[in-house]
Backbone as JSON Lines, residues from 0, in Angstrom:
{"i":0,"aa":"M","n":[70.0,53.57,155.85],"ca":[70.15,54.96,155.24],"c":[70.93,55.71,156.48]}
{"i":1,"aa":"K","n":[71.85,56.05,155.88],"ca":[72.46,57.1,156.88],"c":[73.38,58.43,156.27]}
{"i":2,"aa":"N","n":[73.28,59.26,157.06],"ca":[74.08,60.49,156.56],"c":[73.33,61.3,155.46]}
{"i":3,"aa":"K","n":[72.13,61.25,155.55],"ca":[71.34,62.08,154.68],"c":[70.71,63.32,155.3]}
{"i":4,"aa":"T","n":[70.52,64.14,154.58],"ca":[69.54,65.1,155.23],"c":[68.12,64.91,154.59]}
{"i":5,"aa":"V","n":[67.18,64.7,155.49],"ca":[65.78,64.69,154.92],"c":[64.95,65.95,155.52]}
{"i":6,"aa":"G","n":[64.23,66.68,154.67],"ca":[63.13,67.45,154.9],"c":[62.17,66.59,155.22]}
{"i":7,"aa":"F","n":[61.41,67.15,156.64],"ca":[60.3,66.06,156.75],"c":[59.32,67.14,157.13]}
{"i":8,"aa":"S","n":[58.06,67.22,155.95],"ca":[56.93,67.86,156.34],"c":[55.99,67.32,157.15]}
{"i":9,"aa":"V","n":[55.27,67.97,157.55],"ca":[54.15,67.47,158.58],"c":[52.92,68.33,158.18]}
{"i":10,"aa":"T","n":[51.86,67.62,157.49],"ca":[50.58,68.57,157.34],"c":[49.29,68.09,157.97]}
{"i":11,"aa":"G","n":[48.18,68.51,158.13],"ca":[47.13,68.83,158.89],"c":[46.47,67.26,159.04]}
{"i":12,"aa":"S","n":[46.8,66.0,158.35],"ca":[45.98,64.93,159.08],"c":[46.33,64.74,160.08]}
{"i":13,"aa":"F","n":[45.47,65.38,161.28],"ca":[45.87,65.22,162.72],"c":[45.86,63.95,163.34]}
{"i":14,"aa":"C","n":[44.73,62.94,162.95],"ca":[44.66,61.58,163.29],"c":[46.38,61.0,163.13]}
{"i":15,"aa":"T","n":[46.98,61.46,162.26],"ca":[48.13,60.79,162.09],"c":[49.56,61.12,162.42]}
{"i":16,"aa":"L","n":[49.37,62.18,163.24],"ca":[50.75,62.92,163.72],"c":[51.41,62.35,164.65]}
{"i":17,"aa":"A","n":[50.71,61.51,165.84],"ca":[51.36,60.75,166.78],"c":[52.33,59.89,166.03]}
{"i":18,"aa":"A","n":[51.77,59.09,165.09],"ca":[52.56,58.16,164.28],"c":[53.32,58.22,163.08]}
{"i":19,"aa":"V","n":[53.6,59.79,163.21],"ca":[54.86,59.61,162.51],"c":[55.85,60.33,163.36]}
{"i":20,"aa":"L","n":[56.16,60.36,164.51],"ca":[56.93,61.19,165.25],"c":[57.94,59.62,165.29]}
{"i":21,"aa":"P","n":[57.29,58.46,165.7],"ca":[58.56,57.63,166.05],"c":[59.34,57.26,164.5]}
{"i":22,"aa":"I","n":[58.82,57.38,163.42],"ca":[59.29,57.44,162.07],"c":[60.57,58.56,161.94]}
{"i":23,"aa":"I","n":[60.23,59.73,162.52],"ca":[61.04,60.68,162.43],"c":[62.35,60.4,163.69]}
{"i":24,"aa":"A","n":[61.84,59.98,165.03],"ca":[62.81,59.49,165.73],"c":[64.02,58.78,165.2]}
{"i":25,"aa":"E","n":[63.38,57.47,164.66],"ca":[64.11,56.29,163.94],"c":[64.84,56.97,162.79]}
{"i":26,"aa":"L","n":[64.35,57.85,161.87],"ca":[65.38,58.6,160.65],"c":[66.54,59.41,161.31]}
{"i":27,"aa":"S","n":[66.13,60.14,162.8],"ca":[67.0,61.26,162.99],"c":[68.04,60.64,163.93]}
{"i":28,"aa":"K","n":[68.23,59.03,164.2],"ca":[69.35,58.39,164.62],"c":[70.67,58.56,163.91]}
{"i":29,"aa":"H","n":[70.18,58.37,162.54],"ca":[71.31,58.63,161.7],"c":[71.43,59.46,160.64]}
{"i":30,"aa":"N","n":[70.5,60.22,160.57],"ca":[70.2,61.52,159.34],"c":[70.02,62.74,160.02]}
{"i":31,"aa":"K","n":[70.46,63.71,159.22],"ca":[69.78,64.85,159.95],"c":[68.31,65.29,159.27]}
{"i":32,"aa":"I","n":[67.86,65.93,160.27],"ca":[66.33,65.94,159.83],"c":[65.96,67.24,160.04]}
{"i":33,"aa":"I","n":[65.44,68.0,158.62],"ca":[64.84,69.38,158.85],"c":[63.27,69.22,158.92]}
{"i":34,"aa":"P","n":[62.88,69.75,160.24],"ca":[61.44,69.5,160.05],"c":[60.67,71.05,159.7]}
{"i":35,"aa":"I","n":[59.38,70.55,158.9],"ca":[58.83,71.63,158.44],"c":[57.15,71.22,158.63]}
{"i":36,"aa":"I","n":[56.46,72.39,158.93],"ca":[55.21,71.89,159.12],"c":[54.19,73.0,158.72]}
{"i":37,"aa":"S","n":[52.94,72.46,158.37],"ca":[51.84,73.16,157.85],"c":[51.62,74.42,158.52]}
{"i":38,"aa":"N","n":[50.81,75.61,158.37],"ca":[50.31,76.68,159.05],"c":[48.9,75.81,160.13]}
{"i":39,"aa":"S","n":[48.56,74.71,159.32],"ca":[47.59,74.43,160.5],"c":[48.32,73.56,161.51]}
{"i":40,"aa":"V","n":[49.22,72.63,161.21],"ca":[49.76,71.86,162.09],"c":[50.24,72.98,163.42]}
{"i":41,"aa":"A","n":[50.76,74.31,163.0],"ca":[51.24,75.12,163.65],"c":[50.47,75.89,164.45]}
{"i":42,"aa":"S","n":[48.96,75.73,164.34],"ca":[48.23,76.59,164.77],"c":[46.75,76.06,165.46]}
{"i":43,"aa":"F","n":[46.7,74.65,164.99],"ca":[45.41,74.12,165.47],"c":[45.67,73.23,166.61]}
{"i":44,"aa":"D","n":[44.61,73.29,167.56],"ca":[44.55,72.35,168.71],"c":[43.41,71.49,168.13]}
{"i":45,"aa":"T","n":[43.55,70.18,168.36],"ca":[42.71,69.16,168.07],"c":[42.65,68.25,169.09]}
{"i":46,"aa":"R","n":[41.4,67.22,168.88],"ca":[41.43,66.37,169.91],"c":[42.57,65.31,169.72]}
{"i":47,"aa":"F","n":[43.23,65.05,168.9],"ca":[44.53,64.42,168.79],"c":[45.75,64.96,169.08]}
{"i":48,"aa":"Y","n":[45.92,66.24,169.24],"ca":[46.9,66.99,169.58],"c":[46.93,68.53,169.5]}
{"i":49,"aa":"R","n":[47.42,68.96,170.82],"ca":[47.43,70.38,170.81],"c":[48.61,70.98,169.94]}
{"i":50,"aa":"A","n":[48.95,72.05,169.44],"ca":[49.86,72.65,168.63],"c":[51.1,72.65,169.28]}
{"i":51,"aa":"E","n":[50.97,73.33,170.23],"ca":[52.37,73.69,170.96],"c":[53.09,72.29,171.6]}
{"i":52,"aa":"D","n":[52.15,71.28,171.95],"ca":[52.5,69.71,172.39],"c":[53.23,69.17,171.25]}
{"i":53,"aa":"F","n":[52.76,69.44,170.05],"ca":[53.13,68.85,168.8],"c":[54.42,69.12,168.42]}
{"i":54,"aa":"L","n":[54.43,70.47,168.48],"ca":[55.87,71.11,168.18],"c":[56.88,70.71,169.21]}
{"i":55,"aa":"K","n":[56.97,70.64,170.51],"ca":[57.67,70.12,171.28],"c":[57.96,68.67,171.19]}
{"i":56,"aa":"D","n":[57.19,67.78,170.55],"ca":[57.44,66.62,170.25],"c":[58.15,66.14,169.38]}
{"i":57,"aa":"L","n":[57.77,66.99,168.17],"ca":[58.59,67.1,166.8],"c":[60.13,67.54,167.3]}
{"i":58,"aa":"K","n":[60.39,68.87,168.04],"ca":[61.66,69.12,167.81],"c":[62.37,67.66,168.81]}
{"i":59,"aa":"L","n":[61.79,67.19,169.38],"ca":[62.59,65.94,170.23],"c":[62.83,64.8,169.51]}
{"i":60,"aa":"A","n":[61.97,64.39,168.54],"ca":[61.81,63.58,167.4],"c":[62.86,63.82,166.57]}
{"i":61,"aa":"S","n":[62.72,64.95,166.02],"ca":[63.88,65.15,164.89],"c":[65.11,65.71,165.27]}
{"i":62,"aa":"K","n":[65.41,65.82,166.73],"ca":[66.54,66.43,167.52],"c":[67.42,67.67,166.73]}
{"i":63,"aa":"N","n":[65.89,68.33,166.41],"ca":[66.19,69.63,165.81],"c":[65.36,70.63,166.37]}
{"i":64,"aa":"E","n":[65.94,71.75,166.95],"ca":[65.12,72.89,167.58],"c":[64.22,73.97,166.42]}
{"i":65,"aa":"N","n":[65.15,73.55,165.32],"ca":[64.56,74.91,164.14],"c":[63.51,74.5,163.37]}
{"i":66,"aa":"I","n":[62.29,74.42,163.89],"ca":[61.25,73.86,162.81],"c":[60.83,75.25,161.65]}
{"i":67,"aa":"I","n":[60.82,74.42,160.47],"ca":[60.38,75.73,159.68],"c":[59.07,75.98,159.46]}
{"i":68,"aa":"T","n":[58.39,77.07,159.48],"ca":[57.22,77.36,159.71],"c":[56.54,78.37,158.97]}
{"i":69,"aa":"T","n":[57.46,78.82,157.93],"ca":[57.39,79.82,157.14],"c":[57.48,80.0,155.74]}
{"i":70,"aa":"I","n":[56.89,80.31,154.61],"ca":[57.1,80.31,153.56],"c":[58.39,80.86,153.17]}
{"i":71,"aa":"V","n":[58.84,81.77,153.76],"ca":[60.08,82.67,153.67],"c":[61.07,81.52,153.94]}
{"i":72,"aa":"D","n":[61.14,81.21,155.08],"ca":[62.31,79.98,155.6],"c":[62.36,78.96,154.75]}
{"i":73,"aa":"A","n":[60.8,78.49,154.39],"ca":[60.91,77.25,153.41],"c":[61.57,77.69,152.01]}
{"i":74,"aa":"E","n":[61.49,78.49,151.48],"ca":[61.86,79.17,150.19],"c":[63.51,78.91,150.35]}
{"i":75,"aa":"K","n":[64.16,79.0,151.53],"ca":[65.63,79.1,151.5],"c":[66.1,77.57,151.07]}
{"i":76,"aa":"I","n":[65.41,76.62,151.05],"ca":[65.9,75.15,150.74],"c":[66.26,75.19,149.5]}
{"i":77,"aa":"G","n":[65.48,75.7,148.58],"ca":[66.15,75.8,147.16],"c":[67.24,76.23,146.92]}
{"i":78,"aa":"P","n":[67.76,77.46,147.19],"ca":[69.19,78.05,147.08],"c":[70.22,77.08,147.95]}
{"i":79,"aa":"A","n":[69.97,76.49,149.01],"ca":[70.8,75.99,149.9],"c":[71.05,74.7,149.29]}
{"i":80,"aa":"N","n":[70.23,74.24,148.58],"ca":[70.12,72.59,147.98],"c":[70.8,71.75,149.05]}
{"i":81,"aa":"N","n":[70.11,71.84,150.0],"ca":[70.92,70.86,151.13],"c":[70.09,69.84,151.34]}
{"i":82,"aa":"L","n":[68.98,69.4,150.87],"ca":[68.46,68.2,151.17],"c":[68.76,67.11,150.13]}
{"i":83,"aa":"D","n":[68.57,65.71,150.99],"ca":[68.79,64.57,149.79],"c":[67.27,64.37,149.6]}
{"i":84,"aa":"I","n":[66.28,64.47,150.22],"ca":[65.15,63.9,150.25],"c":[63.99,64.95,150.93]}
{"i":85,"aa":"M","n":[62.65,65.31,150.44],"ca":[61.56,65.82,150.8],"c":[60.52,64.59,151.07]}
{"i":86,"aa":"V","n":[60.26,64.6,152.52],"ca":[59.09,63.51,153.04],"c":[58.07,64.72,153.41]}
{"i":87,"aa":"I","n":[56.69,64.08,152.73],"ca":[55.62,64.81,153.57],"c":[54.76,63.6,154.3]}
{"i":88,"aa":"A","n":[54.72,63.5,155.36],"ca":[53.91,62.76,156.15],"c":[53.3,63.32,157.13]}
{"i":89,"aa":"P","n":[51.79,63.34,157.48],"ca":[51.1,62.81,156.59],"c":[50.93,63.71,155.47]}
{"i":90,"aa":"A","n":[50.46,63.54,154.17],"ca":[50.33,64.45,153.33],"c":[48.57,64.32,153.19]}
{"i":91,"aa":"T","n":[47.81,65.7,153.26],"ca":[46.55,65.81,153.27],"c":[45.83,65.67,152.06]}
{"i":92,"aa":"G","n":[44.63,65.58,151.87],"ca":[44.21,65.92,150.26],"c":[44.25,67.15,149.86]}
{"i":93,"aa":"N","n":[44.34,68.24,150.84],"ca":[44.7,69.87,150.63],"c":[45.7,69.68,149.81]}
{"i":94,"aa":"T","n":[47.0,69.14,150.73],"ca":[48.48,69.41,150.13],"c":[48.56,68.53,148.64]}
{"i":95,"aa":"L","n":[47.84,67.38,148.72],"ca":[48.01,66.53,147.48],"c":[47.46,67.42,146.25]}
{"i":96,"aa":"A","n":[46.58,68.07,146.36],"ca":[45.81,68.6,145.4],"c":[46.81,69.98,145.04]}
{"i":97,"aa":"K","n":[47.22,70.52,145.96],"ca":[47.94,71.96,145.68],"c":[49.37,71.52,145.23]}
{"i":98,"aa":"L","n":[49.82,70.6,145.45],"ca":[50.92,69.98,144.75],"c":[50.84,69.5,143.46]}
{"i":99,"aa":"A","n":[49.8,68.99,143.13],"ca":[49.23,68.38,141.91],"c":[49.14,69.7,141.0]}
{"i":100,"aa":"Y","n":[48.82,70.91,141.68],"ca":[48.55,71.97,140.5],"c":[49.42,72.93,140.71]}
{"i":101,"aa":"G","n":[50.42,72.95,141.38],"ca":[51.56,73.49,141.29],"c":[51.29,75.29,142.35]}
{"i":102,"aa":"I","n":[50.53,74.68,143.24],"ca":[50.16,75.91,144.22],"c":[51.16,75.64,145.21]}
{"i":103,"aa":"T","n":[51.85,77.13,145.64],"ca":[52.52,76.99,146.83],"c":[52.38,77.91,147.87]}
{"i":104,"aa":"D","n":[51.45,77.91,148.7],"ca":[51.06,78.92,149.5],"c":[51.3,78.34,151.08]}
{"i":105,"aa":"T","n":[51.91,77.31,151.05],"ca":[52.22,76.92,152.67],"c":[53.77,76.57,152.88]}
{"i":106,"aa":"P","n":[54.02,76.53,153.97],"ca":[55.8,76.48,154.16],"c":[56.03,74.79,153.55]}
{"i":107,"aa":"V","n":[55.1,73.9,153.68],"ca":[55.33,72.42,153.15],"c":[55.43,72.34,151.72]}
{"i":108,"aa":"L","n":[54.58,73.41,150.79],"ca":[54.44,73.46,149.62],"c":[56.03,74.05,149.08]}
{"i":109,"aa":"M","n":[56.24,74.93,149.72],"ca":[57.29,75.76,149.27],"c":[58.33,75.13,149.41]}
{"i":110,"aa":"A","n":[58.66,74.12,150.23],"ca":[60.05,73.54,150.71],"c":[59.82,72.17,149.76]}
{"i":111,"aa":"T","n":[58.56,72.01,149.14],"ca":[58.49,70.61,148.08],"c":[59.0,71.28,146.84]}
{"i":112,"aa":"K","n":[58.49,72.37,146.54],"ca":[58.98,73.05,145.46],"c":[60.44,73.39,145.23]}
{"i":113,"aa":"A","n":[61.06,73.76,146.5],"ca":[62.23,73.95,146.37],"c":[63.11,72.89,146.09]}
{"i":114,"aa":"T","n":[62.65,71.77,146.49],"ca":[63.42,70.25,146.63],"c":[63.36,69.97,145.25]}
{"i":115,"aa":"L","n":[62.03,69.84,144.64],"ca":[61.89,69.61,143.11],"c":[62.92,70.55,142.29]}
{"i":116,"aa":"R","n":[62.68,71.6,142.79],"ca":[63.49,72.49,141.67],"c":[65.29,72.14,141.59]}
{"i":117,"aa":"N","n":[65.39,71.54,142.76],"ca":[66.82,70.78,142.84],"c":[67.02,69.56,142.11]}
{"i":118,"aa":"N","n":[65.79,68.91,141.65],"ca":[66.0,67.63,141.02],"c":[66.22,66.68,142.0]}
{"i":119,"aa":"K","n":[65.47,66.61,143.0],"ca":[65.58,65.99,144.42],"c":[64.41,64.96,144.43]}
{"i":120,"aa":"P","n":[64.46,63.66,145.01],"ca":[63.13,63.51,145.05],"c":[62.07,63.79,146.41]}
{"i":121,"aa":"V","n":[60.72,63.59,146.18],"ca":[59.84,63.96,146.92],"c":[58.99,62.75,147.28]}
{"i":122,"aa":"L","n":[58.9,62.14,148.7],"ca":[58.07,61.44,149.01],"c":[57.01,61.37,149.77]}
{"i":123,"aa":"I","n":[55.74,61.12,148.96],"ca":[54.39,61.6,149.82],"c":[53.79,60.4,150.31]}
{"i":124,"aa":"S","n":[53.28,61.06,151.51],"ca":[52.57,59.82,152.47],"c":[50.8,60.13,152.56]}
{"i":125,"aa":"P","n":[50.33,59.78,151.28],"ca":[48.84,60.26,151.38],"c":[48.04,59.8,152.69]}
{"i":126,"aa":"T","n":[47.35,60.53,153.73],"ca":[46.35,60.39,154.37],"c":[44.93,61.06,154.07]}
{"i":127,"aa":"T","n":[43.91,60.86,153.57],"ca":[42.91,61.47,153.02],"c":[41.66,60.93,153.15]}
{"i":128,"aa":"N","n":[40.56,61.4,153.62],"ca":[39.28,60.81,153.31],"c":[39.0,60.9,151.83]}
{"i":129,"aa":"D","n":[39.22,61.91,151.22],"ca":[38.79,61.63,149.74],"c":[39.77,61.01,148.78]}
{"i":130,"aa":"A","n":[40.68,60.22,149.03],"ca":[41.6,60.01,148.11],"c":[41.21,59.02,147.01]}
{"i":131,"aa":"L","n":[40.0,58.62,147.21],"ca":[39.3,57.55,146.27],"c":[38.12,58.13,145.74]}
{"i":132,"aa":"S","n":[37.97,59.4,145.52],"ca":[36.92,59.99,145.08],"c":[37.18,61.01,144.46]}
{"i":133,"aa":"N","n":[37.26,62.41,144.93],"ca":[37.49,63.57,144.09],"c":[39.07,63.66,144.42]}
{"i":134,"aa":"G","n":[39.54,63.38,145.39],"ca":[41.41,63.57,145.47],"c":[41.82,62.11,144.57]}
{"i":135,"aa":"A","n":[41.21,61.51,143.88],"ca":[42.09,60.61,143.25],"c":[42.59,61.16,141.91]}
{"i":136,"aa":"K","n":[42.04,61.88,141.42],"ca":[42.53,62.69,140.14],"c":[43.9,63.16,140.54]}
{"i":137,"aa":"N","n":[44.11,63.93,141.59],"ca":[45.38,64.47,142.18],"c":[46.59,63.27,142.3]}
{"i":138,"aa":"L","n":[45.94,62.21,142.92],"ca":[47.02,61.18,143.29],"c":[47.34,61.07,141.73]}
{"i":139,"aa":"G","n":[46.65,60.5,140.94],"ca":[46.89,60.13,139.36],"c":[48.21,61.14,138.84]}
{"i":140,"aa":"I","n":[48.0,62.33,138.83],"ca":[48.53,63.18,138.59],"c":[50.24,62.98,139.31]}
{"i":141,"aa":"L","n":[50.0,63.02,140.45],"ca":[51.23,62.84,141.35],"c":[52.27,61.36,141.02]}
{"i":142,"aa":"F","n":[51.51,60.62,140.63],"ca":[51.53,59.05,140.35],"c":[52.65,59.42,138.97]}
{"i":143,"aa":"N","n":[52.42,60.24,138.33],"ca":[53.32,60.49,137.02],"c":[54.04,61.56,137.02]}
{"i":144,"aa":"S","n":[54.2,61.94,138.32],"ca":[55.09,63.28,138.07],"c":[56.59,63.0,138.48]}
{"i":145,"aa":"K","n":[57.64,63.54,137.67],"ca":[58.74,63.48,137.8],"c":[59.56,63.72,139.6]}
{"i":146,"aa":"N","n":[60.31,63.06,140.03],"ca":[60.63,62.95,141.2],"c":[59.64,62.88,142.46]}
{"i":147,"aa":"I","n":[58.29,62.55,142.28],"ca":[57.64,62.53,143.45],"c":[57.55,60.85,143.53]}
{"i":148,"aa":"Y","n":[57.39,60.23,144.34],"ca":[57.11,58.81,144.73],"c":[56.18,58.74,146.18]}
{"i":149,"aa":"T","n":[55.51,57.62,146.23],"ca":[54.61,57.41,147.14],"c":[54.61,56.4,148.23]}
{"i":150,"aa":"V","n":[54.46,56.57,149.43],"ca":[54.48,55.32,150.49],"c":[53.08,54.78,149.93]}
{"i":151,"aa":"P","n":[53.34,53.35,150.15],"ca":[52.0,52.35,149.87],"c":[50.84,53.0,150.67]}
{"i":152,"aa":"I","n":[49.62,53.2,149.61],"ca":[47.99,53.51,150.42],"c":[47.5,52.12,150.29]}
{"i":153,"aa":"A","n":[46.48,52.17,151.16],"ca":[45.41,51.29,151.14],"c":[44.0,51.96,151.86]}
{"i":154,"aa":"Q","n":[42.9,51.38,151.48],"ca":[41.8,51.82,152.3],"c":[41.86,51.88,153.6]}
{"i":155,"aa":"D","n":[41.13,52.83,154.21],"ca":[41.16,53.12,155.39],"c":[40.36,52.13,156.09]}
{"i":156,"aa":"S","n":[39.08,52.16,155.43],"ca":[37.64,51.57,156.0],"c":[37.06,51.26,155.22]}
{"i":157,"aa":"P","n":[37.14,50.04,154.39],"ca":[35.99,50.03,153.06],"c":[34.54,50.4,153.31]}
{"i":158,"aa":"N","n":[34.36,49.61,154.59],"ca":[32.81,49.88,154.79],"c":[32.43,51.31,155.5]}
{"i":159,"aa":"G","n":[33.11,51.62,156.26],"ca":[32.7,52.91,157.04],"c":[33.16,54.11,156.26]}
{"i":160,"aa":"K","n":[34.51,54.0,155.61],"ca":[34.77,55.33,155.23],"c":[35.39,54.75,153.58]}
{"i":161,"aa":"P","n":[34.72,54.56,152.54],"ca":[34.9,53.96,151.15],"c":[35.87,54.69,150.48]}
{"i":162,"aa":"F","n":[36.13,55.8,150.55],"ca":[36.81,56.99,149.92],"c":[38.18,57.25,150.54]}
{"i":163,"aa":"S","n":[38.37,56.7,151.78],"ca":[39.37,57.13,152.37],"c":[40.45,56.33,152.43]}
{"i":164,"aa":"A","n":[41.7,56.82,151.89],"ca":[42.9,55.93,152.04],"c":[44.04,56.56,153.15]}
{"i":165,"aa":"V","n":[45.02,55.48,153.74],"ca":[46.04,55.9,154.35],"c":[47.29,55.32,153.73]}
{"i":166,"aa":"A","n":[48.25,56.14,154.29],"ca":[49.66,55.2,153.75],"c":[49.89,54.53,154.78]}
{"i":167,"aa":"Q","n":[50.38,53.59,154.27],"ca":[51.27,52.51,155.2],"c":[52.25,52.8,156.04]}
{"i":168,"aa":"L","n":[52.47,53.29,156.82],"ca":[53.44,54.09,157.79],"c":[54.48,53.06,157.73]}
{"i":169,"aa":"D","n":[54.39,52.12,157.96],"ca":[55.4,50.75,158.58],"c":[56.48,50.88,157.05]}
{"i":170,"aa":"M","n":[55.67,51.23,155.99],"ca":[56.39,51.27,154.79],"c":[57.04,52.56,154.49]}
{"i":171,"aa":"L","n":[57.12,53.4,155.23],"ca":[57.78,54.68,154.98],"c":[59.14,54.49,154.57]}
{"i":172,"aa":"I","n":[59.7,53.96,155.53],"ca":[61.23,53.89,155.6],"c":[61.98,53.22,154.37]}
{"i":173,"aa":"P","n":[61.04,52.0,154.06],"ca":[61.76,51.54,152.68],"c":[61.16,52.13,151.62]}
{"i":174,"aa":"A","n":[60.01,53.05,151.61],"ca":[59.67,53.83,150.4],"c":[60.62,54.77,150.23]}
{"i":175,"aa":"L","n":[61.26,55.39,151.39],"ca":[62.12,56.2,151.08],"c":[63.51,56.04,150.74]}
{"i":176,"aa":"E","n":[63.93,54.94,151.25],"ca":[65.13,54.31,150.44],"c":[65.09,54.12,149.09]}
{"i":177,"aa":"L","n":[63.84,53.53,148.59],"ca":[63.82,53.32,147.27],"c":[63.58,54.72,146.34]}
{"i":178,"aa":"A","n":[62.92,55.84,147.11],"ca":[63.03,56.75,146.25],"c":[64.28,57.78,146.4]}
{"i":179,"aa":"L","n":[65.07,57.63,147.22],"ca":[66.73,58.05,147.37],"c":[67.23,57.73,145.92]}
{"i":180,"aa":"G","n":[66.75,56.39,145.55],"ca":[67.54,55.89,144.28],"c":[66.73,56.03,143.15]}
{"i":181,"aa":"K","n":[65.67,56.85,143.1],"ca":[64.65,57.29,142.02],"c":[63.83,56.17,141.71]}
{"i":182,"aa":"Q","n":[63.34,55.21,142.66],"ca":[62.39,53.97,142.64],"c":[61.15,54.15,143.24]}
{"i":183,"aa":"Q","n":[60.2,53.65,142.66],"ca":[58.92,53.57,143.43],"c":[58.81,52.44,144.0]}
{"i":184,"aa":"I","n":[58.18,52.43,145.14],"ca":[57.83,51.19,146.0],"c":[56.46,50.87,145.54]}
{"i":185,"aa":"Q","n":[55.79,49.65,145.37],"ca":[54.34,49.42,145.04],"c":[53.53,50.59,145.67]}
{"i":186,"aa":"P","n":[52.94,51.21,144.99],"ca":[52.12,52.49,145.51],"c":[50.92,52.11,146.08]}
{"i":187,"aa":"I","n":[50.18,51.25,145.75],"ca":[48.87,50.87,146.4],"c":[48.58,49.21,146.67]}
{"i":188,"aa":"Y","n":[48.01,49.23,147.78],"ca":[47.78,48.09,148.44],"c":[46.32,47.72,148.39]}
{"i":189,"aa":"I","n":[45.76,46.41,148.02],"ca":[44.33,46.14,147.69],"c":[44.21,45.19,149.02]}
């Protein structure tokens, strides 16, 4: 995959933040990355990452100093029509629910809405503790939505966290390449 403009959105599944940075860095070797972050990623310090440190690392990985952090800036993606694809990785249960029901109250969701408005693909990378319980209905809606594609997910820890599912991040780039061609890779691993 080369010479694409990829919106890469990051939401607050904080335990996954470090894992997406190498993927962003790999994509940025041959593509333009437009980083977008949720309000929680922009402001929360957690045991996994301090917000300030993550922003610095995201700028380095994406080779882009301009991170979209506001709804106003994210809205501009629609009229500019400058993305080939939008990726949301990690995609929290909160973001998936809002996307499924058309709620647009974060920079990530506004950028996603703008991408869908332009009839471009959106690739979601779900990582949530309730994917196989209350969040399952939202995944079902998104699996059946036009221009929304999914990185394969699998149970996180069947015995310890039976309702948790995580995206198989090693499959993100192959899923992205297929989504650009409007094809879905196998969405669920058992």
